[in-house]
N, C-alpha and C positions, 0 to 999 in steps of 0.2 A: 288658829289658822282654819280657813274654810275648806270644805271638801270640794272636789271637782267632779263634774258629771262625766259621762262617756264621751262628750265632745270637748272636754277640757275647760268647761265653763265653771266658774265658782258658784257654789250653792251654799245655802245656809246649813249649818249643822242641824241634824234632826233633833227635835226635842225628845225628851224621854218618852219611851213608848207609852207610858201611862198618860201623857198629855195629848197623844194623837187620837184622833177619831178613827173609827173603823174604816171610813172611806180613805183617810190619809194612809193608813197602814196598807190597805189593798193597793193603793197607787204606788207606794214604795215597793211592795212585793213585785208588782208588774214591771216596775223600772229595773229592779235587780234581775228579774228573769230575762228582760231584754238585754241587759248588759252581759249576763252569762251566755246568752245565745250568740251575741257578737263575739265574745271572747272565744267560745268554742269554734265559731266559724273561722276566726283568725288562726286558731291553733291548727284546724284542718287544712287551711290554706298554706300555713307554714310547713306542715307535714308533706303536702303535695309538692310544694316548691323544693323542699329538701330532698324528697325522693327523686324529683326530676333532675335536680342538680347532681345528685349522687349517680344517677343513671348516665347523665352526660359525662361526668368525670370518669366513670368506669369505662364507658364507650371510648372516650378520648384516650384513656390509658391502654385498655386491653385490645381495642380494635384499631388502634392507630397504625397507619402504614409505616411509621417510623418505629424503630425499636426503643423501648423505654424501660427503666428500672428505678427502683427506690431502695436505698440501703441506709443503714445506720451510719451517721457521720463518724461516730467514735470508733466503732468496731469494723465498719466496712462490710458487714454481713447483709446480704440481700434480703429485703422484706417482701419484695414482689417484682415480677418481670412480666412483660406483656407477650402476646403471641408472636409478634414480629421478632422480638428478642430471641424467643425459643427457636423459631424457624431459621433465623440467621446464624445463631451461634451453635446450634446443634445440641444444646442441653435442654432437658425437660424442665418444666417449672418446678417440679418437686426436687430435682437435682440442684437447682440454683438457689432456692430459698434456704437461708441459713448458712450458705457458704460465702466466702469472700472472693473478690476478683482474683486475688493472688492464688487462692486454693484452686480456682478453676483455670488458672494460667491464661487469663484473658488479655492482659496487657503485655506489650513487648518488654516493658521494664517494670519491676515491682514498685519503683518510685513514681510511676505515672499518676496514681491516685493522689498522692501527697502534693504533686505539682498542680493538679487540677484544683485541689482545695485551696492551695496557696494563691492561685490565680483568681479564684472566686472571691477570696477574702480581700484581694487587692482591687478587683473590678466590680464586685457585687454579684456578678453572674458571668457565665461564659456563653458566648454565642459563636457559631460557625467555626468551631475549633477542629482543625483537621489533624487526624491521627491514624495510626494503624493498629489493628487488633487481631488476636489469634483466635481462630475458630476451634471447635472441638476436634476436627479432623487435622488440625495443624496448619490449615491454610491461613495465610496472612492477607487480610483485606483492609481496604481504605474506608474511613468513615469521616463524616462531619458531625460533631457532637455539640449539644447544648447542655449546660449543667447549672444548677443553682441549689442553694441550701434552703430547706423548708423548716419552719418551726411549728410543729403540730402538737398541741396538748403538752407543751413543754419539752418535747423531744425533737432534737435536731436531726433532720434526714437529708440525704444527698440524692437529688433527683437528676437522672440522666435521660436525655432523649437524643436520637441521632438517626442518620441516614447512611446506608451503605452506598458509597460512590465508586466502588471498584470498577464496575462495568463502564460507568461514565468516564472515569479516568482512562480506562483502556481504550475506549472509543476515541477520546480526544488525542491520546498518544498515537493511535493508529492513523488518525487523520493527519496529525502533525508529521508523522513518518512518511505518509504518502505524499504530502505536499513537499516535504524536504526532498524526497527522491525525484519528484517531478521537476523541482528546481535544479537539482543536480543533473538530471537528464537534459534539461534545456541548456544548461551551461556546458555540459560535456559535448552535446551535439554541435553547439556553435563553435566551440574550440576545435573539435575534430574537423569540422568543415573548413575552417581557415587553415588548419594544419595540413589538411589534404591538398589544398591549393599550393601551399608552400612546398610540400613533398613532390607534387607533380612538376613544379618548376625546376626543383633541384634534380629530380630524376630525369626529366626531359633534357635538360642542359648537359647532364653527365653522359647520357646516351648519344646525343649529337656530338659531344666532344670526343667520345670513344671512336666515332667514325672518322674523325679528322686526325687522331693521333697516329704517329708512325708506330711501327712494330717495336716498341721499346718495352721490355719486360717490366722494368721498375715502374714506369708510368702506368702500364696496364694494371699492375698490381695495386697501385694507389687508387686508381679509378674504380677497380672492382671492389675495393674495400669501402669506398664512398657509396657505391651502388648498394652494397650489402647493408650499409647503415640505413639507407633510405628504405630498403625492404623491411627492416626491423621496425622502422617508424610506421610504415604502411600497416604492418601487423597489429601494432598497438592501436592505431586509429580505427581499424576495423573492429577491434574489441570494444573500444569506446562507443563507436557508432551502434554496435549491437546492443549496448546497454540503453542508449537513448532512443533508438528507433521504436516506432509503434506500428510500422507497416511490415507485413509478412506476405510476400507474394507467393511463397512456396507451400502454403497450407493446403492439405488435402484431408479428406475424411478417412480415418483409419482406426483400427483397434490396436492399442499400444502393447498388448500382451506379447504379440509375436516379436516385436522389436526388442523388448526386454529379454525374452528367452534367447534370442539370437545374440544378444550382447553379453550374456553371462560369461562366455569364454573370454571375451575381450576384457571384461571387468576383472575377472580372476587373474589374468595376466598382468593387469595394471596394478594390482594390490599384492601384498606379501602373503605368504602361505599362512601366516599367523592370524589372518582375518577370515573368519568363517562367514560365508555368504549363504543367505537363505532367501528363496523366492516364495511368495504367497500371492498368486495371481488369481483374481476372481474369474470364475468360469462364465458368469453372466455379464461381464464387463461391457458397458456401452461404448459406442464409438465417439470420437471427438475429432476436431479439426486442428491439425498441427503440421508444422514443417518437420518431416521425418529426420532430416539431418540435424536440425537444431535441437530436436528432442533428444537424439542420441548424445549430442554434445553436452546437453544439460545433465543427463543422467550420469555420464562419465565424470563431469566436473563435481557433482554431488558425492559420488562414490570416492573420488580422490580426496575430497575434503574430509569425508568420514575416515578414510585411511590415515590421513595426517593427524586426526584427532585421537587415533588409537595406536600410538607408537609402539606399545607393548603387545599389540594384537587385541582382538575382540570379536564382536559379532556385528554383521551388517545385514539388515533385512530390507528387502524391497517388496512392497505390498501394493496391489492395485485393488480398488473397490469403487462402487458407486455410492454417491452421497447426494443428499438434497440439502441445499443451504437455505436457511430461513431468512426472511426479511430482516430480522433483528441481527443475525450474524453479518449479513451483507452491509447493514448500516454501520456496524462496528469495524468492518474491514473493507475500506475503499478498494475497488477493483474486483471484488468478488461478485459473481453472477448468481442471482437468486435462482433456485430450482435445481434441476438435475445436473449433477457434475460427475465427471470421471476423475478419479484421484490416484495419484502415485505417492506412496509414503516411503521415504528412505530413512531408516532409523539406525543409529550406531550406539555403541556402548562406550563411547570415548569420554574425554575429559569434560565435555560440555562447555558452556559459556556463561559469563555473568550477564546481567541485563544491559550494562553499558556496551559490551562487545556485541551482543545480539542486535542492538539498535543500529550498528554501523556496518554489519557484515556485507551488505549489498552495495556499499559505496565504492565507486571505482578507486583502485589503488590502496584501499584499506586492507591490511593483512596483519595477522598475529604471528606470522611465521618469521623466522630469522631473516636478516637482510640477505638478499640473493636467493632465498628459497622459494619465493613466490612473487607474482606481479600484483596480486590483489584485484585481478580482473575476472577470475573464474566465476565467483558467485554473482558479480554484477552482470555477466553475460547470461547467467541463468535467470536473473531477475528481468532482464530485458526481453528474453525469449518468452517468459511467462506472460509479461504484459502484452507483447505483440499477439499472443494467442488468446487475448481476452480472458486470461486466467488469473489465478491468485495463488500466492505462496505463503504458507504459514510455518512458523518456526517455534518449536517447543524445546527448551533447553534449560539447564541449570548446572552449575559447577559440580562435577563428579557424577552427574546423572545422564550423560550422553545428550545427543541432539536428534531431533526428528524434524525433517523437512517434509511438508505435505504440499504437493502441487495439485491445484484444482483447475480443471478445464471444463467449460460448458459442454454438455452432451450435444452431439451433432444430431440434426434432424434428418440427415441423409445416411445411406448405408456406406460402410467403409469401402474404400477402393483397393483394388489389387495393386501391389507394389512391383509388378513386373516392369522391368526397364524397357521403355520403348526405343525402337531404332530411330535415331534422328537423321535428318538429311545431312549427308556429308558435305563439308565445306572445303572447297579447294584451298589448300595451304600454299602460300607463297612466302618466300623469304622476305622479300621487300615488295608487297603488292602495290603497284602503281596504277596510273591511269591518266586520262586527259580531261576528265569531266570537270565542270565548274562547281566548286563547293563554297558554301557560305558558312564561315566559322563564327560563332557568337559566344562571347564570354566576357564578363565584366572584369576578369583578371587579365590585364594587358599582357603580362609575360606569358601566360598560357596561350593566348591568341597568337603571339609572335612565334612561340615554339611550334604550334600546330601549322602555322603558315610556312615556316621554314621546312618542316618535315614533309608536309604534303606537297609543297612546291618542288622540293628536291626529287619527289617521286613522279613528277610530271603533271600533277593536278593544277588547275587554275583556281586560285584561292582568293575569295573576297572575305572581308572581315567586318565585324560590327561588335560594339561593346555594350549594347542593350537591345532589348526585344523590339522597341519601336524603330530604331535605326535599321534593324535586320528586316523588319517588315517592309520598310521603304526600299531596301535593296532588292527584296523579292519582287516588288512591283516594277522596279526599274530594270531588272535583269531576268527576263522570262526564260533564259537558257540555263539558269541555275538548276542543277540536278540533285543536289543534296544539301539539306539544312542540318548542320552539325551544331547543336546549341546546348549550352548549360541551362539548368533549370532555375536555380535561385539567382536572380539578378535584381538590381534596384530599378525603380521606375514603375509606371502604372501597369506594365505587362511582364509576367514572368515567362520562363521557357515553356511551361505547359500551355499557357494561353497562346503563345506564339505558334506552338505546334498545332493546336486546334484550329487557329486561323489559317495556317498553312494548308492543313488538310482540306479545309473548306474552300479556300480561294485558289490554291495552287495544287490540285490533286495529283499532278504528275511529279511533284518534287518528293524525293525520298527524305526521310527524317531519321536522324540519329540523336538521341538525348544523352546527356552526361550529367552527373551530379556527385558531389562528395558529401551531401547532407541527407541523412537517412530520414529526416522528417519532411522531406520535400513532397512526398505523396499526400501529406496533410493539406497541401495547398489546393488539392483537387476535390471537387464534389464527386459523389458516387457516379453521377451521369458522365462527367468528364473522364473519370477513370475508366469507365467502360468504353468510351470512344477511342481512347489511346492505349488500351490494354496491351496491344501488340508492341507498341513502342516502349512500354514499361518493362516488358520482358527482355528487351535487347539493350536496355539502358547501360551505357558504359560507366562503370563506377570509378570515381577518382580516389586516389591518384592512379593514373594509368601510365604504362610505358609508351614510348613513341611507336614502337613496333605494334603493340596491342591496339593503339589508336588507329594506325594506318590499316591494320587488318579489319577492324570494326568498320571503318569507312568503306573499305572495299566490299565487305559483306553487305552493308546497307545499300550500296549502289547496285549490287548484284541481286538483291532481294532475299538474301538469306536471313533467317530469323533466330539463329542460335546465339545466345549470349556468350560473351568471352570472359567471364569472371567466375 
């Protein structure tokens, strides 16, 4: 067989050296030297390529943003781990190498590794495998893992790489929770609005009926019982509307430390002596904008909730402090406001909650208490108040470890206001305030219009009616002697009650206006400019459901120019 040259071409076998001339020998030596130079160059290039590939592999392993590990397939002992693995799990590289995952207590179950190997043998490799893993400090975190078996120099190795998705899952869960609560709020607000109209009709008819009944004790008792039932219904709808509302007209700038200090005695009396209360109020606490009454209600509700979680007694601490929320935190917690916040933390040493319960505690009517022991509206009212205040509420809890509620409110840019009670203009109180003025009553609920017409007509007023804003505006044009527009806010058609009021102010400036609504989201129908234009009307808005007497008093006050609300 012939020999091949460096280019793979056949060449004749060399003749014995003794048969070659000196020139031929020198040529052969030069050729061999050239071939040696080429071979050395190829070896150098291979060494460079190997070093480059090794550096890339090392960088891909050690500097990867994903955690990675290599272990013996048979024994499970770690041969190497990268820097991300070390930072994530909390073990040093030296502590990990030579140990097994079971010895380091990494997996929730000792059988996890065997299951991984079984799945790899079935599918060839493992991709995007979601699991949970235990850190050195005992924290349980979520991961997406990839795994495959490598055969290197006859040794079988198990290669893991993965990503910590705990924060991402938490963000997704918080977003889902926020969307769920928004949906519940929309549903609750809509139901409460319709329920308010029904209660107003029932209450109004019962009141008118009570005026017609003879002095019969039994009939009066039955009627009063029915009226009491409507009052209980009104109380429930107010709580539901408090949960769903995003508007808070009573907000002022204040420092909340004074409120909490003044409430200590009330809180103590609301709880049993077995609950030890501790205050830790920051001296440098910033001011924030809140409704003082709703803030007090929220603190009382949270303290009562803590008391119920400690039936055998325990410790309740109330702490205030300033905090700055990062963009990352706010992205993970919808509703939180980036930057300076004023915080109230209420911590108990009670029984705590599991994750499933924690996810539902703010839902209206959800309660873990025994039947008849709670309405399930306390925490939903707190949630609604915090939302209306542009705040955020965080909950930390675990079974047997107590619960911590932290309320975050954006720092106010203005100084806190004094809470001295101002003297308001006295309103002349009349048992049945009547009059002779012409009033236009507007509501899409026919029965409410009829009730208002009957009641106001019986008091001497001349009453016109309309069932939508467009018809009402035509009535205003046709009757220049109308002195009061009494209109609902939420109505079908191209114009709502707010828009009607704005047009009335512009085109009929001498007409007084009284607004009414049973829908707490009604203010969201206004732009900021429109809200400023009718701010006085919003303060005196009559909230549904209202009694006939309260309605007639509100009508009289509006006609007389008084601006004090009646609810």
